[in-house]
C-alpha positions in Angstrom: 0.0 0.0 0.0 1.2 3.5 -0.8 1.3 6.0 2.0 1.2 9.6 0.6 0.4 11.3 4.0 3.7 13.2 4.1 3.8 14.1 0.4 3.4 17.8 -0.2 2.7 19.2 -3.7 4.8 22.2 -4.8 2.1 23.1 -7.4 -1.2 21.9 -5.9 -3.1 22.9 -9.0 -1.0 20.3 -11.0 -0.6 17.4 -8.6 1.9 14.6 -9.5 0.2 12.1 -7.2 -3.5 11.6 -7.7 -5.5 9.5 -5.2 -8.7 7.6 -5.9 -10.8 7.4 -2.8 -12.5 5.1 -3.0 -10.2 3.1 -5.4 -11.5 2.6 -8.9 -12.1 -0.7 -10.7 -9.6 -1.4 -13.5 -8.3 -4.4 -15.4 -4.6 -5.0 -15.6 -2.9 -6.8 -18.5 -0.3 -8.9 -16.7 1.7 -9.3 -20.0 2.2 -5.6 -20.1 2.6 -5.1 -16.4 5.2 -7.9 -16.0 6.9 -8.9 -19.2 7.7 -12.3 -17.9 9.6 -15.1 -19.6 12.8 -13.2 -20.0 16.0 -14.1 -18.2 15.8 -17.7 -17.4 12.2 -18.7 -17.0 11.6 -22.4 -17.7 9.4 -23.5 -20.6 5.9 -24.2 -19.4 6.1 -27.8 -20.5 9.1 -28.4 -18.2 7.4 -27.0 -15.1 6.3 -29.6 -12.6 2.6 -30.3 -12.1 3.0 -29.3 -8.5 4.1 -25.8 -9.5 1.5 -25.5 -12.3 -1.4 -26.3 -10.0 -0.4 -24.6 -6.7 1.6 -21.4 -7.7 0.1 -18.0 -8.2 -1.5 -17.5 -11.6 -0.3 -14.2 -13.2 -1.5 -14.1 -16.8 -4.0 -12.4 -19.0 -6.4 -9.7 -17.8 -7.0 -9.6 -14.1 -9.4 -7.4 -12.1 -7.7 -4.8 -9.9 -8.4 -1.6 -8.0 -6.4 1.5 -8.8 -5.5 3.7 -5.7 -3.2 6.3 -7.3 -1.7 7.9 -10.4 2.0 8.7 -9.8 3.8 10.9 -12.2 7.5 10.1 -12.8 10.3 12.6 -13.4 10.1 12.0 -17.1 6.4 12.9 -17.3 4.9 9.4 -17.7 2.3 8.2 -15.4 2.3 5.0 -13.3 -0.8 3.3 -11.8 -0.7 2.0 -8.2 -3.0 -1.0 -8.1 -4.1 -3.9 -6.0 -4.6 -7.0 -8.2 -6.4 -10.1 -7.1 -4.6 -13.3 -8.0 -5.3 -17.0 -7.3 -3.5 -20.2 -7.7 -4.2 -22.2 -10.9 -6.9 -24.2 -9.2 -8.6 -21.1 -7.8 -8.5 -22.4 -4.3 -6.1 -19.8 -2.8 -6.0 -16.1 -3.4 -4.1 -13.0 -2.4 -4.1 -9.3 -3.0 -0.9 -8.1 -4.7 0.1 -4.4 -4.6 1.8 -3.3 -7.8 3.0 -0.2 -9.6 2.5 -0.6 -13.4 2.8 1.6 -16.5 -0.3 3.4 -17.6 -0.7 1.2 -20.7 -1.1 -1.9 -18.5 -4.5 -0.9 -17.2 -7.9 -0.3 -18.8 -11.4 0.3 -17.7 -13.3 -2.9 -17.0 -15.9 -3.9 -19.5 -19.4 -2.7 -18.8 -21.6 -5.3 -17.2 
């Protein structure tokens, strides 16, 4: 969780941290948020069934809540989110706080 309590804006009319209270619903594209598979990841067909069935499942579009926009020194915006992940069987779950690039999140589809 991001704590912005002690952050003061030098130009309050142009904040570099924007807070959503309450957090807003978004979708996160895990492939954009975490470009996995680089730097030594094993091929999926070599991963044991134990790992495939009981590890966290981070793939595709996942529901999330966005708590903040954070502007970086180079002008681009980052999204602070909490994404809900499960294991492959869907029996375990956890909330994972992440900071991702703006292109990794979208509005959820209308119901």
